[in-house]
C-alpha positions in Angstrom: -1.0 -9.5 2.1 -4.0 -11.2 0.9 -6.5 -10.0 -1.7 -9.8 -11.0 -3.0 -10.7 -10.2 -6.3 -13.8 -10.4 -8.7 -13.4 -9.4 -12.6 -16.7 -9.0 -14.5 -16.9 -7.8 -18.2 -19.4 -5.9 -19.2 -20.9 -8.1 -21.7 -22.0 -11.8 -21.4 -22.6 -14.5 -23.9 -25.9 -15.6 -25.1 -27.1 -17.2 -21.7 -26.0 -14.2 -19.6 -22.4 -16.1 -18.3 -19.3 -14.6 -18.1 -17.0 -17.9 -17.7 -15.1 -17.7 -20.4 -13.7 -14.0 -19.5 -13.4 -14.9 -15.9 -11.4 -18.1 -16.8 -9.1 -15.7 -19.0 -8.6 -13.7 -15.6 -7.8 -16.9 -13.0 -5.4 -18.2 -16.1 -3.3 -15.0 -15.7 -3.2 -15.4 -11.8 -3.0 -18.7 -11.6 0.2 -18.4 -14.3 1.9 -15.6 -11.9 3.0 -18.4 -9.2 1.4 -16.6 -6.7 -0.4 -18.7 -3.9 -4.1 -18.7 -4.8 -7.2 -20.4 -4.9 -10.8 -19.5 -6.7 -14.4 -20.0 -5.2 -17.4 -19.5 -6.9 -17.8 -15.5 -6.0 -13.8 -14.4 -5.9 -10.3 -15.6 -6.5 -7.5 -15.1 -3.5 -4.4 -14.1 -4.3 -1.4 -14.0 -1.4 1.8 -12.2 -2.0 3.6 -9.0 -1.5 1.9 -5.9 -2.4 3.8 -5.1 -5.7 3.3 -8.5 -6.9 -0.4 -9.1 -6.0 -1.1 -5.7 -7.6 0.6 -6.8 -10.9 -1.3 -9.8 -11.2 -4.3 -7.9 -10.4 -3.6 -5.5 -13.4 -2.6 -7.9 -15.8 -5.8 -10.0 -15.2 -8.0 -7.0 -15.3 -6.5 -6.1 -18.2 -6.7 -9.3 -20.3 -10.6 -9.2 -19.6 -10.3 -5.4 -20.9 -9.0 -6.9 -24.2 -12.2 -8.3 -24.9 -14.9 -6.2 -23.1 -15.3 -2.4 -23.4 -16.0 -2.2 -19.8 -14.4 -4.2 -16.8 -15.8 -4.3 -13.1 -13.4 -5.1 -10.4 -14.1 -5.7 -6.8 -11.1 -6.0 -4.7 -10.7 -6.7 -0.8 -7.3 -6.9 0.8 -5.9 -7.9 4.3 -2.6 -6.8 5.4 -1.2 -8.0 8.5 2.0 -7.6 9.9 4.0 -10.2 10.7 1.6 -13.1 8.8 3.1 -12.6 5.4 2.9 -16.1 4.0 0.6 -19.2 4.1 -2.0 -17.3 5.4 -4.7 -18.6 2.6 -4.6 -21.6 4.6 -3.9 -20.2 8.3 -6.7 -18.1 8.1 -9.5 -20.6 7.5 -7.4 -23.3 9.9 -7.7 -20.8 12.8 -11.4 -20.2 12.3 -11.9 -23.9 11.7 -10.4 -24.8 15.2 -13.1 -22.6 17.1 -15.6 -24.7 15.5 -14.2 -27.9 16.8 
């Protein structure tokens, strides 16, 4: 499965930014060893249901340790028979149609 998550703390720094808190969540995800990629809006994680959800939980709780409220947006893609390598394969299939 692939999940796209966005974790945001309720509070921001003096500039309105949340990058420091988001970086803590991203570090948890990267330290998990699961295939992942981060873009300007989401971090995508690939793996089995239980392992991905455990990482999501850990990342949310990491941000919650310094914020009284945390928002989580999660989108999941579960496709039977497509268990690994889909972070890049899905994009490659779209790019193939654009050539």
